[in-house]
C-alpha positions in Angstrom: 1.6 87.3 11.9 3.3 89.2 9.1 6.0 90.6 11.4 6.7 87.1 12.7 7.2 85.9 9.1 9.6 88.7 8.3 11.6 88.0 11.5 11.7 84.3 10.8 12.8 84.9 7.2 15.5 87.4 8.3 16.8 84.9 10.9 16.9 82.1 8.2 18.8 84.4 5.8 21.3 85.4 8.6 21.8 81.8 9.6 22.4 80.7 6.0 24.9 83.5 5.5 26.7 82.6 8.7 26.9 79.0 7.7 28.2 79.9 4.3 30.9 82.1 5.7 31.9 79.4 8.2 32.1 76.8 5.4 34.2 79.2 3.3 36.6 79.8 6.2 36.9 76.1 7.0 37.8 75.4 3.3 40.4 78.3 3.3 41.9 77.0 6.6 42.3 73.5 5.1 44.1 75.0 2.1 46.4 77.2 4.3 47.2 74.3 6.5 48.5 72.3 3.5 50.3 75.4 2.2 52.1 75.9 5.5 53.1 72.2 5.5 54.6 72.6 2.0 56.4 75.8 3.0 57.9 73.9 5.9 59.7 71.6 3.4 61.0 74.5 1.4 64.2 74.8 3.4 65.0 71.2 2.9 64.3 71.5 -0.8 66.6 74.5 -1.2 69.4 72.8 0.8 69.2 69.6 -1.2 69.0 71.5 -4.5 72.1 73.5 -3.6 74.0 70.4 -2.6 73.1 68.6 -5.8 74.0 71.6 -7.8 77.5 71.6 -6.2 77.9 67.9 -6.8 76.9 68.2 -10.4 79.7 70.8 -10.9 82.3 68.3 -9.8 84.1 66.3 -12.5 82.9 62.8 -12.8 83.4 59.7 -14.9 80.2 58.0 -13.9 77.6 59.3 -16.3 74.9 57.2 -14.8 75.5 58.7 -11.4 75.5 62.2 -12.9 72.3 61.5 -14.8 70.7 60.2 -11.6 71.7 63.4 -9.7 70.4 65.6 -12.6 67.0 63.7 -12.5 66.7 64.3 -8.8 67.6 67.9 -9.2 65.0 68.3 -11.9 62.3 66.9 -9.5 63.3 69.4 -6.9 63.1 72.3 -9.4 59.7 71.0 -10.6 58.3 70.9 -7.1 59.6 74.4 -6.4 58.1 75.7 -9.6 54.8 74.1 -8.9 54.7 75.8 -5.5 55.6 79.2 -7.0 52.9 78.8 -9.7 50.3 77.9 -7.2 51.1 80.8 -5.0 51.0 83.3 -7.9 47.6 82.0 -9.0 46.0 81.5 -5.6 43.5 84.3 -4.8 42.5 84.3 -1.2 40.6 87.5 -1.8 38.0 85.7 -3.9 35.6 85.9 -1.0 35.1 89.6 -1.9 34.6 88.9 -5.6 32.4 85.8 -6.0 29.2 84.2 -4.7 29.3 81.3 -2.2 28.9 78.5 -4.7 31.8 79.8 -6.8 34.0 80.3 -3.7 33.4 76.8 -2.6 34.1 75.4 -6.0 37.3 77.5 -6.3 38.5 76.5 -2.8 37.9 72.8 -3.5 39.9 73.1 -6.7 42.7 74.9 -4.9 42.8 72.3 -2.1 43.3 69.6 -4.8 46.0 71.7 -6.4 48.0 72.4 -3.2 47.7 68.8 -2.2 49.3 67.9 -5.6 52.1 70.4 -4.9 52.5 68.8 -1.5 52.9 65.4 -3.0 55.5 66.6 -5.5 57.4 68.4 -2.7 57.4 65.4 -0.4 58.5 63.0 -3.2 61.3 65.3 -4.3 62.6 66.1 -0.8 62.4 62.5 0.3 64.2 61.2 -2.7 66.9 63.8 -2.7 67.5 63.5 1.1 67.7 59.7 0.7 70.2 60.0 -2.2 72.3 62.6 -0.4 72.4 60.6 2.8 73.6 57.5 0.8 76.4 59.5 -0.7 77.7 60.7 2.7 78.2 57.2 4.0 
């Protein structure tokens, strides 16, 4: 009977550990999926930022137009900075440093953070693309 208890306990511990690792992997995968989506917008961000930078160097008499372009450029820079900061601070190696509960908490926080970066990136790229498209007409 004692051996059976040990075997049952060991199998429960193994199952719990397996489920914890699975949960951690699923959370990390969600984060990386959003990250990859954001990185996919990086090329458009850089292109729009360079185009706006070139337009801002041209002489203009319309100060409202210049201010609008400058505001859009600032949004692009802010989105780019947010991504850089997130990438510098993100620690995917946390799984080797912390316990399961701390890892889950960290990954949940990081998911919120990268989703915020995604929103900033989408808004900045969409607004700048729309603006630049309207100028080329």
